[in-house]
C-alpha positions in Angstrom: -3.3 7.5 21.5 -6.3 5.3 22.4 -5.2 2.2 20.6 -2.9 0.5 18.1 -4.1 -0.9 14.8 -2.0 -3.6 13.1 -2.8 -4.5 9.5 -1.7 -7.6 7.6 0.2 -7.4 4.3 -0.3 -10.5 2.2 0.0 -14.1 3.5 1.7 -17.3 2.4 -0.2 -20.4 1.5 1.0 -22.2 4.7 2.0 -19.3 7.1 1.6 -15.6 7.8 4.8 -14.8 5.8 7.7 -12.5 6.1 5.8 -9.2 5.9 3.4 -10.1 8.7 6.2 -11.5 10.8 8.0 -8.1 10.5 4.7 -6.2 11.3 4.3 -8.4 14.3 7.8 -7.6 15.5 7.2 -3.9 15.1 3.9 -4.2 17.0 5.7 -6.0 19.9 8.5 -3.4 20.0 6.0 -0.6 20.0 3.7 -2.0 22.7 6.5 -2.9 25.2 5.8 -0.9 28.3 2.9 0.7 26.5 -0.4 -0.6 28.0 -2.7 0.3 25.1 -5.2 -2.0 23.5 -4.6 -3.4 20.1 -6.8 -4.4 17.2 -4.9 -6.6 14.7 -5.4 -8.7 11.6 -5.2 -12.4 12.3 -2.2 -12.8 10.0 -0.2 -10.5 12.3 -1.5 -12.0 15.5 -0.3 -15.4 14.5 3.2 -14.1 14.5 3.2 -12.7 18.1 5.2 -14.2 20.8 3.7 -15.7 24.0 5.1 -12.7 25.9 2.7 -10.3 24.2 0.7 -8.8 27.0 -1.6 -6.1 25.6 -5.3 -6.5 25.4 -6.0 -7.5 21.8 -9.0 -8.0 19.5 -8.4 -10.1 16.5 -10.0 -9.5 13.1 -10.3 -12.7 11.1 -7.9 -12.7 8.2 -7.4 -13.9 4.7 -6.0 -17.3 5.5 -5.7 -19.8 2.6 -5.7 -22.8 5.1 -8.9 -21.6 6.9 -12.3 -20.6 5.6 -12.6 -17.0 6.7 -15.6 -16.0 4.6 -13.8 -14.6 1.6 -11.2 -11.9 0.9 -11.3 -8.8 3.1 -9.6 -5.7 1.8 -8.4 -2.7 3.8 -11.7 -1.0 3.8 -13.6 -4.0 5.1 -11.0 -4.5 7.8 -11.2 -0.8 8.8 -15.0 -1.1 9.2 -14.6 -4.1 11.4 -11.9 -2.4 13.5 -14.1 0.7 13.9 -16.9 -1.5 15.3 -14.5 -3.2 17.7 -13.1 0.2 18.9 -16.7 1.5 19.4 -17.9 -1.7 21.2 -14.9 -1.5 23.6 -15.2 2.3 24.0 -11.5 2.6 23.1 -11.7 5.9 21.4 -10.6 6.8 17.9 -7.0 8.1 18.2 -5.0 5.2 16.7 -1.4 4.5 15.8 -1.2 2.4 12.6 1.3 -0.4 12.3 1.5 -1.8 8.7 3.7 -2.2 5.7 5.2 1.3 4.9 3.7 1.3 1.3 0.3 0.5 2.7 0.3 3.6 5.0 -0.9 6.2 2.5 -4.1 4.4 1.5 -4.8 2.7 4.8 -4.5 6.0 6.7 -7.1 7.7 4.5 -9.5 4.7 4.8 -9.2 4.7 8.6 -9.6 8.5 8.8 -12.8 8.1 6.7 -14.0 5.6 9.4 -13.5 8.4 12.0 -10.1 7.5 13.4 -7.4 10.1 14.0 -4.4 8.2 12.6 -0.8 8.6 13.5 2.1 6.6 12.0 5.7 6.1 13.0 7.0 5.9 9.5 10.6 5.6 10.5 9.7 2.6 12.7 8.1 0.8 9.7 10.6 1.4 7.0 12.3 -2.0 7.0 9.2 -4.2 6.7 9.8 -6.3 3.6 7.7 -7.4 0.7 7.2 -11.2 0.6 7.9 -12.8 -2.8 6.2 -16.0 -1.6 3.0 -14.3 -0.7 -0.2 -16.2 -1.6 -1.2 -16.1 -5.3 -4.6 -14.5 -4.5 -2.6 -11.4 -3.2 0.2 -11.1 -5.8 0.5 -7.3 -5.2 2.1 -8.0 -1.8 5.1 -9.8 -3.5 7.0 -6.7 -4.7 7.0 -2.9 -4.7 6.4 -2.9 -8.5 3.3 -5.1 -8.2 2.0 -3.1 -5.2 2.2 0.3 -6.8 0.9 -1.0 -10.1 -2.2 -2.3 -8.3 -2.5 0.9 -6.2 -2.5 3.4 -9.1 -4.4 1.3 -11.7 -7.0 -0.3 -9.4 -7.1 0.5 -5.6 -6.8 4.3 -5.5 -9.3 5.1 -8.3 -11.8 2.5 -7.2 -11.6 3.4 -3.5 -12.2 7.1 -4.4 -15.2 6.1 -6.5 -16.6 3.9 -3.7 -16.1 6.8 -1.2 -13.7 4.8 1.0 -11.7 8.0 1.5 
């Protein structure tokens, strides 16, 4: 493994939210004693403790309280993360830390960007949905909303666009 990739999952209007807090906790657990660089979405980075020691590159997020240049989906974040990995010469073997229901599509998108992705599924299984997630990302509020969006919109559209 050359690096760890941590992806956000929704955000609240005033804070990163429960899902990102849980992803941040998983990231901290996984990196303890593991000196590997990290590329992470800003929503996750905002949840990290002051004790986090790994080298980290932050991808600006979808924060309602800050102008970040518009919404970035998984594909656009993956493209930015690939550029960061190449610029830093970190290699392309990556462990993905994200919401467990995001793993399927995110893995395929990152593989299309040239990453060799591994996932510790058992480690991610208790990351929750956040019912108070921001209104512009309603699909991160519940499993039903997430999978509805995935099957009706994301998966078909991503395939058409060639994202994976």
